[in-house]
N, C-alpha and C positions, 0 to 999 in steps of 0.2 A: 157789912154795909153800914156807910156812915150818912150820919145826913146831913142836907145840905143848912147852911146859915140862915136862921130868921129871915134874914134881910134878901133872901134869893127865893123863899117861900111865900105861896099867898096859897087863903082857902078858896077852894071850887069845888061849895055844893058839900059832900062828905070826903073829900079826898083834899089834896095839894099840888100846886100846879109850880112847876121850878121855870124861876123866873132866871136871863141872865145875870149875873153877876154884872155889879156897878164898875165901869173902868178906872183903873188907877187916877190919880191924881197924877199930871204929866209934870214932868222935870228938864230943867233945861240941858242940855248934851254936854256943856261946862262940867255940872254937876255931877255927874254922871262919869265922865271923864275921872274927875278930880278922886272920885271914891274910886274908880278902878285901878288908874296910878297910885293912891295910897296902898292898895291889896296887895299890887307889884311889892312892896317894901316888906309888908306882914309876911309874906309867904316866899317870900324868896326867890321871886321869880326873876327870868332873867332877862326879861322884859327893861324891868326896870333897872338892873344893873348897864343896859345897853343903855337907857336915857340919862341915866348918872356917871354914865363911864369918866369922861373928859373931866368931870367934876370932880369923882376920888381917887382918879388915875394920876391926874397932870399933865399938861398940854404933849411931851415929849414920850410918854408910855404909852397914853391915847394914840397918838398917831401908830405907830409902832407895833400896835398888840391889838385883842380883842378880845371877848367871853364868848367861848365855843358851846359852853354848856355849865349845866349848874344841876347834880344830883344828890338827894341825902346831904343836904349841905357841903358838898365838894364841887367849888368852883374849878374848872379849867381854860387856864388864859393862853391863849397860843399869839405866838412871836413871829415874826419872819426870820429874821435873821440872829446868830448867834449871838450876835452880843447885846443884842434886846431882848434874847432869851436869859443872859446873866444877868440882864438890871433888873428883871422881873423876881428871878433867886435871890440877889440881894436888896427887895424890898420887898418880898416877901412878906415879914410880918407887918410890917408897916401899911402895907396891901391891906391885909386880911383883919388891923383895928380900927382902918379905914372902912372900911365894909361894915361890922361892924357897931362901929359909932354913926352910923349913917342908917342904923336900924337892920339890915341886911343878914338873915340868922345864918351865915357862912361859920363851918367847921374847917374848912380849909382849903387851899387855893394848892392845885396843880399846875408846873406850866408846862407846855409842850411846844413842840415847832409847828408850827401851818402857814401853807401860805395862800393869803384868799386869791382868787381869782379875779379880782379888781388889782391886788398888789403888783401881780406877776406882771403886767406890762408894764408899771412907773417906779419897778424894783430899783431904788439905791444902790448907785454902785460901792465895790468897797473901799475902792480909794474914795470916795466925798464923805462913806462912814467913820474909815482911817482918817481922814485928814481933822474929824470933830472927836476923837475919840480922846477922853480924857488922861487915856495912861500917857499918851504921846509928851515926854520930853521937850521936844526938838520944837515945838508950839509954845505949851505952855508953860516949861520952865522945870526948874527944881524947887519943892518948899522940903523942911523937917515936919515929919509927923509928931505931932504932939504927942501921941502914944510912947513909939516904938525913939524916940528922938533919931531915926533913921534919913537920912535924903531921899524923898518922893516923888514923884511925879504932882506937878501944882491943882493940875486940876482934879485929881483922886484928892487930894487935899480941900479943895474949892466946893465939890461933892459933896464927900462924906464925914470933913474935916480931919481926917486919918486917914491912911495908906488904907491900901488896898489889902493887904493881909490883912492889918490892925483890925479893917470891918471885915475880915471873915472870919478872925477868932471872936470879933465879937456878935457875929448873927450866930456862931456856932452854939457860944456861949447864952443866949438868948433862944435858942433853937432847944437845947438840954433844959432850958430852966423851964419854957414853958410843955415838954412831955414829961418833965418828972413831975406835973404837978397832978 
């Protein structure tokens, strides 16, 4: 059995009486919330990722994807359309670096198909997605890839600086390099 601190004990005859502990100092709710939000990043909490989602992923990816779970340092991200799944795959290493730079303890990112209940009602049509797709040469036109010197869609060149084939090769090399370390 442990003894109560001296501030809680009062002599009474041959014995002691236990008194109530003095209340802790009151702190502002804002300081409590700030300390809670700071602990989210340190622990790799999913709530902190939700809070910083748009800042970490950018406006387009944040509107079309969302964090689903975080277990043992592995973040699972869901996207509702295959084109956004592909965009997440292409940007996986950059996203991982952005999370680490922001202070989140994330070891890996997994990407999966996810249809949120809200998005089902206002799902973007395939025609509207295809109308904006960077691989459309009838809309964006053609340009020469800086890496392979082949004609490529201008949308891909403006998005990555190289064509999608060279981008895929580049990402595979980075992935191999990261796993060999």
